[in-house]
N, C-alpha and C positions, 0 to 999 in steps of 0.2 A: 504494500500500500504506500502510495506517495504521500509525503508530508510537505506542507508549505511553511517555510521558515523565513521570517523577515528580519533583517539586520540593519541596525544603524551603525555606520562606520565613522568613527571620529578620526579625522585626519588633520584637523586644524592645528593641534600641537606640533605635528611633524612637518606639515607643509602649510603654513598659515595663509598664504595667498591662494591656495588651490580651492578650498571650500568644496571638495568632493566633485569637482567639475573637470578634472584632468582626463583628457581622452586617453592618454597613455596608461593611466591607472585602470580606467574602465576596460580598455582593450585587454590589458593583462589579466584582469579578473575574469572576463568572459572566456579567454583562452584557457586559463587554469581550470575553471569549473567545467568547461566543455570536455576536458580530458579526465575529469574526476569520475571514477566509477560510482554509479548510484545517483548521480546528478542528472536530471532530465531537462532542467531549465534553469537559466540564470537571467535575471532581468533587473533593470533599474526601476525603482518605484519611489517617487517622492525624493526625500533626501537619503534614501537607503537602498538596499538591494533585497531581492526575494530569490530564494533558492528552492526549487521543487526537487525533492530528493527522496530516496528510499532509505529510511532510518535504519533498516536492517543491514544495509551495505555501507552507508556513510552517515553516522549519527551526527547530531547537532554539534557535539563537542569536537568532532573532527573538522567540521566546517569552520568552527571558531578558530581552530589551530591553523587552518589554511589561511584565513583572513589575517591572522596575527603574523604570518610570514610575508605578507604583501605590504607595499609594493617592493619587488625584488631589487629595483634600481635605485632605491633611496635608503639612507641609513636608518630612518625611522620606520615604524610599522603602524598599520591600522589598529585601532582599538575597537573591536566589535562588541556590540551589545545586541543580544537576542531580543527582538520586539514581540514576536508571536510564533507559535508553532501550530 
């Protein structure tokens, strides 16, 4: 069964001028989640993102860990907050 999980990603402390609008970050997230087994959809929604996933294959905790490793091209990392499941 698929689960819809929404995340708020705080990037202001790491990239203050970005305000979560950086196309490079968005492109990287889409690419990473497209390759993640168990994820069937990744999309932007408001000031956050929504991931449709199979929690038996990729639980929310693993999604949080993936976000915490992004963006790969910057010294800082996203600070994800789960909004809904």
